[in-house]
N, C-alpha and C positions, 0 to 999 in steps of 0.2 A: 234365327241365323240367316244372314244374307249370303247368297252364292257369290256375290261380288266382293266379298271381303278378301283381303290379301292373305297369302299363305302364312306369313309370319305372325299375323294378328289372330289367327284362328286356332283355338285349342281343339275344336272339332276336326279341323283338317289334320292336325297331328295325330288325333285318335284314329281317324280314317286311314292314315298312312301306315299305322302300326297294325291295323286289323288285317286278318288274312283275306286275300282277294278271293271272292266267291265266283269269279267269272268262269273258271273251268267247269264248275258244277252247272251253272246256267247253260253254258254251251253244250255240255254233255246231254242234259235233259232235252234241250231244244233240238239238237241233232238227232237224238234217238227218236223223237216224235216225227221228224222229217223222214227218217229212214223207214219207219213203220208205215207211214202214210204212202210214200212213194212206192214201197214194195207191195202194198196190198190194194192200191187204187185200181179200180173204182169201187171196191167194197160192195159189189153186187153180183148176183147169180150164184150165190153159195150153193153147193150141192155135195153129196157124198160121192167120193171118187170111185168107190167100188174096189179100190186096191189100197195097199198100205201107203200112208202119207210119206213113208220113209223110202219108198221105192226109188226115189231120185238118186240115192246113194249107189244104186246098182247100174246106173246109166253110164255108158262109155263116152269117150270124147265125141262131141257132135260133129257131123259131117260138115256143116256150114257154120263157120265162126269167123270173126274178124278180130284183129288186134285191138280195134277201137272198143269192141264190146268187153274184151278182157280188161283193158285199161280202165274203162269206166267202172267196172265192178270192183277193181282194186282201189281206185281213187275214192270211190264213194265211201268206203269204210275207213279210209286212212285218217280223216279228221276225227272220227268217232274214237278210234284207238288212241289218238294223240290227246284228245280232251279227257277221255276216261282215265288214262294213266295218271293224270294230274288231279283226279277227283276221288279215287278209291283208296281205302286203307287209312291207317293212322299217319302214315308217312307217304303222301302222294309223290310220284315222280321217282320212286325207288325201283329196283329190279323186281321186287315182289309185286308192286303196283302195276308195272308194265306187263308182267306175266298174267296177272289177274285181268288186265284190260284185254289182252289177246284172247284169253279163254272166254271172257264175257262176250267179246265181239264174235267169236266163232259160234258160241251158243246162240247168240241173237240171229246170226245168219242161218243156222240150222233150224231154228224155230220158225223163221219166216219162210224158208223154203218148204218146210213141212206144211205150214198153213196154206201156202199157195196151191197145194194139191186140191183144196176145196174150192178154188176159184177157176172157172173155166177159161177166163181170159189170161191166166198166168200159167207158166210152164216151169215147175221147179227143176233145178239142174244142179248136179254135183259140181260142175265147173263154176257156176255162180257161187256155190258154197265155199269152194276152195279159194276162189279169187277174193271174195269178201273177207274170209278169214285171214288171207295173206295181207290184205289191205289193213285190217285191224292190227295185225302183228307189226307191220311196217310203221304204222302210226304210233304204236306203243314204243317201238324201238327208237323212233325219232324223238318221242317225248322223253325217253330216258336220257338221250344225249343233249337235247336242246330245250326241252319243255320248261325246265325251271328258269333258265335264262330268258326264254320267250315271255313267260308270264311276269318275271321280275321287271323286264323292260316295260311291259304294259302297266305294272304297278307304279313305276317311276313316272310314266306318262300320266297316270291317274292323279298323282300328287300335283303335277304341274298344270294339267289341262282341265281336270274335272272338279266339279264342286263337291264339297263334303256332305253329300245328301245320302240318306239311307237307300239301300237297294240300287246303287248306281249301276251294278252289273245288269240288272233288269232293263234299265234304260238303254244301255249299250246294245243288248241283244235286240231290243225293240227297233232301234235305228238300223241295225244290220239287217233285220228281217224286212223292214220297209224297203231298204235298197234292193233286196232280193226280189221283192214283188214286182219291181220295175222290169224284170226280165220277161214277163209274160206279155206277148203282143196282143192278147185278147182283152186285157183290162184297159180301162180308160187311164190316160196319163195321170199319175199321182192318185188315181181313184182307189179307194179302199172301202170295205164294208158292203160290197155288192153281194147280196144273199139270194138273188133271183135264180141263179143256176142251181143253188142248193135246194130251194123251196119250190122250184118250177113255177115261178111267177112271171107273167108277161108285163112289160113296161106299162106304167100308168099313162105315160105321155106318148102319143103316136109320133112317128118320125116326121119332122119338118126341119128344114135347114135353120130357120131362126131359133126354134126352141132348142134344137140340139146345140147350136152355138152358145146360147145363153146358159144352158145347164152345164155344158162342158166347161165353160169359163168359170162358173160358180164352183164346180167341184175342185178345179185346180187351185182357185184362190183359197178356198177353205182348207184344203189339205196342205198347201204351202204354208199357211199361217200355223196350222196345227203342228206339223212336224218341225217347223222352224222354231216354234216356241218350246216344244219338248226338248229339242237340242239345246236351246239357250238355257234351259233349267238344269241341264247336267254339265254344262261348260262352266269353267271357273269364274268367268267375269264377262261383262258385256263387250269388252274389246275383242275377246276371243270369238264371241258370237258374230260380230260384224266381219271378222276376217275369215272365219271358218265356214259359216253357212253358205256363202256364195260357192265355195269349192264343193261343199256337200251336195248342193243341187246340181252343179255341173257334173259331178260324178253320177248322180241319179240319171241325168239325161244321157250320159255316155253309156251307162248300163242299158238303158232303154234302147238306144241305137244299136248297141252290140247284140242285144237279144233279138231285135227285129232282123238284123243282118244275118245272123246264124240260123234262126228258126224259120223265117219267112223268105228272105232273100235280100241281096244288096239293093235291089231296086226299090224295096220298101223300108230301107233303113231309117228314113226320116218321115215315115208315114204319120208318126205321132205329132209332127209339127203342123198342126192345123191352125186356122185363124183363131179359133177358140183357145187352143193351147198357148199360142203366142201371147194373146191378150191376158189369159189367166196367169201365166208366169210373170208377166210385167206387173199386173195389178197386185198379185199376191206378194211379189217382192217388195213393192212400194209400201203396202200396208204392213208387212212384216217388219220392215226397217223402222217404222214408227212405233209399233206396239212393243218392240224390244226395249223401249225406254220406260215401259210401265214397271211398277213394283212387282215383285215375285208373285204375291197372291193374285194379283190381277192377271198376270201372264198365265198362271195355272188355270184360272177360271175361263179366260178367253180361249186357251188351247182346247179345253173340254167342249166349249160351245162350238168352236170351229170344227172339231172332230165330229160332233153329232150332226151339225149342219151338212158337212161333206158327205156323211153316211146316208142321210136322207136324200140328198140330191143325186148321189150315184145310183140309188135304187129307183129314181124317177127318170133317169136318162134313157131315152129311146135307143134301140139298137141302130147303129149306123149301117145301112145296107152296103155302102161302099167298102167299109172295113170288113164286113162279113164276106163280101165277094172276094176280097184279097186273101182272106184267111181260108176260104173254101179250097184253095189250091195248096194249102199248107200241108206238107207231108211230115207229120210230127215224128214218125219213126221212133227212135230211141228216146226222144224227148217227151213222149206221151205222158209218162208218169211224172216227169219233172214239171210239165206244164200244169197238170192237175194239182201238183204240190204248190206251185206259185199262186195259182188261183185261190186255193184254199187259204193260204197265208194272207193274201190280199183281202179275202172275205172277212176273216176274223181279226185282222190287225187292229181296227179301232176298238174292238171289245177287249183286246189285250192292253191297249194303251190307256184306256179310261181308268182301270184300277191303279195303274202306275201314277196317274195324275192325282188320284185320291191319296195315294201314299205320300206323294210330295206335298200335298196340301195339309197333311197331318204332321209334318215334321216340325221340330222346334223352331 
């Protein structure tokens, strides 16, 4: 089955259009993993608290608090309640499903706050628990009002824009996760699969301007080809690939710029635009525009090769002392856990994308 086939000529497309959209379940599971990681990061220093883990329920309103902190705690759980209400029960999106989503969100927050008592770097709080529960409830309420129409509009877009391939929602979540990883100012532009900070490994290549330039260019070229080909495999036809992919990469660069502006400072908004990055984007775009013409099996194989090559290169890249100096003054503050989350997602993204390419390769 070719992804370039027209909608009217494809019985598989008609079947995919009638099948229930599994995207809410994928989003719920993914968002649950993100919440758990962000709430318990850095997963070190576990100890017995010496008091009940539920003592946070007895704490009074804190002396020092900001509206920003309260808003973040509410907004963090709002998407979880929204997605979950469209995923639970025999009839998702109903009042019963929304109530269940609210209760599950509150139970999740209660469990995480209790577990945080065993982490010295975390402070469980009844205010966090209440705000998180409120966020889950608001998300569930919005899902009751707008959730079904929201996902129906996505389903209509799926029929028009996406190829009738199995596990299409997995591919959508992967591309969204890749865009999120661009928010971290510590990762190399488009770089994914860096395991050195998890395994405490020093770079194999010492820093020198020529070697850093060459490896940075290679990382960006490989990842541009890999993510571009993955996107082309889930889009309905090649014409959409040529019109959509430029905007996709522009969005990624805007996200990178926004992340650097907010987390590091406006003066470093374009710190990612190095000579190696500029050359890598140019070369990667040119190669991608050519390989998009290849048949689907060859695109799948080439995407896997580019993904593995980019992962190897990013683990060879020497640390840039100039970037490290700029990040040394970074006050992460409330974004400490979010930064750890984006780095983790960037580290494991290639190992989540490879199984998807295998699934695509086994399709009819």
